C-alpha positions in Angstrom: 0.1 -0.1 0.0 1.9 3.3 -1.1 1.8 6.2 2.0 -0.2 8.3 0.6 -0.2 12.5 1.7 -3.2 13.8 3.9 -4.4 16.0 0.5 -4.7 12.4 -1.1 -7.0 10.5 1.4 -8.9 13.3 1.7 -9.7 13.5 -2.7 -10.5 10.1 -2.0 -12.9 10.4 0.9 -15.2 13.5 -0.7 -15.9 12.2 -4.0 -16.8 8.9 -2.2 -19.3 11.0 -0.1 -20.4 13.4 -3.0 -20.5 10.4 -6.3 -21.9 8.1 -3.6 -23.5 4.9 -6.2 -21.3 6.2 -8.5 -18.3 6.0 -6.8 -16.7 2.4 -6.4 -13.4 1.9 -4.0 -11.4 -1.1 -5.7 -8.5 -1.3 -3.4 -6.9 0.8 -1.5 -5.5 3.2 -3.4 -7.7 3.4 -6.6 -11.0 3.3 -7.5 -13.9 3.9 -10.7 -16.4 6.4 -11.1 -18.9 6.6 -13.6 -18.5 9.7 -16.0 -22.5 11.9 -16.2 -22.9 13.5 -19.1 -23.7 17.1 -18.4 -25.8 17.8 -21.7 -28.4 14.2 -21.2 -27.7 13.2 -17.5 -27.2 9.9 -19.4 -23.6 7.6 -18.4 -21.4 8.3 -20.9 -18.3 6.5 -18.9 -16.1 5.3 -16.2 -13.2 7.6 -14.9 -10.1 5.1 -13.4 -8.0 6.5 -10.9 -4.9 5.3 -9.0 -3.5 7.6 -6.1 0.7 7.1 -6.5 2.8 7.7 -3.7 4.2 11.3 -4.0 0.5 13.2 -5.2 0.5 15.4 -5.6 3.3 17.0 -5.2 5.4 14.8 -6.8 3.7 12.3 -9.4 0.1 13.2 -11.4 -2.5 10.6 -10.2 -3.0 7.5 -12.9 -6.0 8.1 -14.8 -7.6 6.2 -17.8 -11.1 7.0 -19.2 -13.5 4.8 -21.3 -16.4 6.5 -22.9 -19.8 4.4 -23.2 -20.8 3.3 -26.3 -21.6 6.0 -28.8 -20.0 8.6 -26.6 -16.0 10.3 -27.3 -14.2 13.2 -26.5 -12.3 16.1 -28.5 -9.5 16.0 -27.0 -5.5 14.2 -25.8 -6.8 12.7 -22.4 -3.8 11.6 -21.3 -1.8 15.0 -22.1 -4.8 17.1 -20.7 -4.7 15.6 -17.5 -0.6 16.2 -17.4 -1.0 19.5 -18.5 -3.8 20.5 -15.7 -1.4 18.7 -12.8 1.4 20.3 -14.2 0.0 23.6 -14.1 -1.7 23.0 -10.5 0.6 21.3 -8.9 -2.2 20.1 -6.7 -5.1 18.0 -6.5 -6.8 17.7 -9.9 -9.8 14.4 -10.1 -12.2 16.8 -8.9 -11.6 19.2 -11.7 -10.7 15.9 -14.3 -14.3 15.5 -13.1 -15.9 18.2 -14.5 -14.2 18.1 -17.7 -15.2 15.1 -18.7 -18.7 15.9 -18.0 -18.9 19.2 -19.7 -17.2 17.2 -23.0 -17.3 13.5 -22.8 -20.3 14.4 -26.0 -22.4 11.8 -28.4 -20.8 10.5 -31.6 -22.5 11.0 -34.5 -22.9 10.6 -38.3 -20.0 12.9 -40.0 -17.3 12.9 -36.7 -19.4 16.0 -35.5 -20.5 16.5 -31.9 -23.6 16.6 -31.1 -24.9 20.3 -29.7 -22.8 22.4 -32.2 -19.6 23.6 -33.4 -16.8 23.5 -31.3 -13.4 24.9 -31.7 -11.7 21.1 -31.9 -10.3 21.7 -35.8 -8.5 25.2 -34.8 -6.2 22.8 -32.1 -6.3 20.2 -34.3 -4.4 22.4 -36.5 -2.2 24.1 -33.9 -0.7 20.7 -33.0 -0.3 19.2 -36.7 2.5 21.5 -36.8 4.7 20.1 -33.8 3.3 16.5 -34.9 4.9 16.7 -38.3 8.8 16.6 -36.5 10.5 13.6 -37.2 10.8 11.7 -33.9 13.8 9.5 -34.0 11.6 5.9 -33.8 12.8 2.5 -32.9 11.1 -0.3 -33.8 11.5 -4.2 -31.9 11.3 -7.4 -33.5 7.8 -8.9 -34.1 6.9 -12.2 -31.6 4.2 -14.5 -31.3 2.2 -16.2 -29.4 -0.9 -18.3 -30.7 -1.2 -16.9 -33.3 -1.3 -13.2 -31.5 1.8 -11.1 -32.8 3.2 -8.5 -30.2 5.7 -5.4 -31.4 7.1 -2.4 -29.6 7.9 1.0 -30.9 10.1 3.6 -28.9 11.3 6.7 -28.3 13.4 8.7 -26.4 11.4 12.4 -24.9 10.9 15.2 -22.3 7.6 17.1 -23.3 4.4 16.2 -23.7 4.5 17.5 -27.2 6.7 15.5 -28.4 5.2 12.2 -26.6 1.7 13.5 -29.1 4.1 13.4 -31.8 5.7 10.0 -31.2 1.8 8.7 -31.4 0.6 10.5 -33.9 3.2 9.3 -36.3 3.7 5.3 -35.2 0.0 5.4 -35.9 0.6 6.8 -39.5 1.7 3.2 -40.1 -1.2 1.2 -41.6 0.0 -2.0 -39.9 -0.4 0.0 -36.0 -3.4 1.9 -36.6 -4.7 -1.8 -37.2 -3.3 -3.1 -34.9 -5.9 -5.0 -32.1 -4.2 -3.0 -29.3 -1.5 -0.5 -28.8 -0.5 0.0 -25.6 1.5 2.9 -24.2 3.4 4.0 -20.7 6.1 6.7 -20.7 8.7 8.5 -18.6 10.2 11.7 -18.0 11.1 14.4 -16.1 10.1 18.2 -16.5 11.6 20.6 -13.9 12.4 18.2 -11.7 9.0 16.2 -11.4 8.4 13.1 -13.3 5.5 12.7 -15.7 4.4 9.0 -16.1 1.2 6.9 -17.6 0.0 5.2 -19.1 -2.8 4.2 -21.9 -4.4 0.8 -22.0 -6.0 1.1 -25.4 -9.3 -1.2 -24.4 -6.4 -3.6 -23.3 -7.5 -3.2 -19.3 -4.7 -3.5 -17.0 -1.9 -3.7 -19.4 -1.0 0.0 -19.6 -0.4 0.0 -15.9 1.7 -3.1 -15.9 4.3 -1.5 -19.0 4.4 1.2 -16.6 5.7 -1.1 -13.8 7.6 -2.3 -16.5 9.3 0.7 -16.9 9.5 1.8 -13.6 11.5 -1.3 -12.4 13.7 -0.9 -15.4 14.2 2.8 -13.6 13.5 4.2 -17.6 13.3 7.3 -18.2 12.6 10.2 -20.5 10.9 7.6 -23.1 7.7 6.8 -24.6 6.9 2.6 -25.6 3.6 1.3 -27.1 3.6 -2.0 -27.9 1.0 -3.1 -30.7 -0.4 -6.1 -30.5 -2.3 -8.0 -33.3 -5.1 -10.4 -31.7 -4.4 -14.0 -33.9 -8.0 -15.2 -33.2 -6.9 -17.6 -29.6 -7.2 -16.2 -26.5 -4.2 -15.5 -24.4 -5.3 -15.1 -21.0 -2.7 -13.5 -18.0 -0.5 -14.2 -20.8 -1.4 -11.8 -23.0 0.5 -9.1 -20.2 3.5 -11.2 -19.9 4.0 -11.0 -23.7 3.2 -7.5 -23.7 6.1 -7.0 -21.7 8.1 -9.0 -22.5 8.3 -7.2 -25.8 8.9 -3.7 -24.6 11.8 -4.8 -21.9 13.5 -6.6 -25.3 13.3 -2.9 -26.8 14.0 -0.7 -23.3 17.0 -3.2 -22.6 18.7 -3.0 -26.3 18.1 0.5 -26.0 19.4 0.8 -22.6 17.2 3.3 -21.5 16.5 1.5 -18.2 18.9 1.6 -15.2 18.7 -1.3 -13.8 
């Protein structure tokens, strides 16, 4: 059990009190909250929260949002979380819940959000200049387990802009874009703080395990995405081992880890 700060404990208790039936404590330092959309009052997704030791002064919370069927967000959720924490340097989960509630919306035909126009196009145009900067992306070997294929891609980085560019650039590869899952974990230092997080991409539990691997290896200033192409045979828990072994081989080959 991590030693949580008083602020983290207070935030956890406040969330439990306010959201009551929509709040579920899953472990001593993690919980899930059903997010209600302001636009229609329906449950629009689920926010998973892990309060790490050192939050909020030294580390950001580990958050992942899974939209309900038919709902979507118009922004990079992980980037928003890290930016909000870096700017506020305080407990941010309440603010994240409020942002999700006001921003999540029903997908409609043509990709436009229900309820009118937004400035999303402008945001994409601005970020496109950052995304176009070439990165030195390294690619690991393909491994196969019962017809499922796994392959890692990684990059050295030191900013959220580079992280965004990394995710964008690897998805330009049609093979990667068509993967069943692209599991991400990253760690880098900024202003004396460790920025770290993960994205399961639908493979529940894989992202946090990948992040734990980077932590255990002492890997820093890097991001790794492990792509999985499902081969038709369920692997059970072995899929997590396959994902981590693929990432470990890449991190070791690039000498990104200290341990």
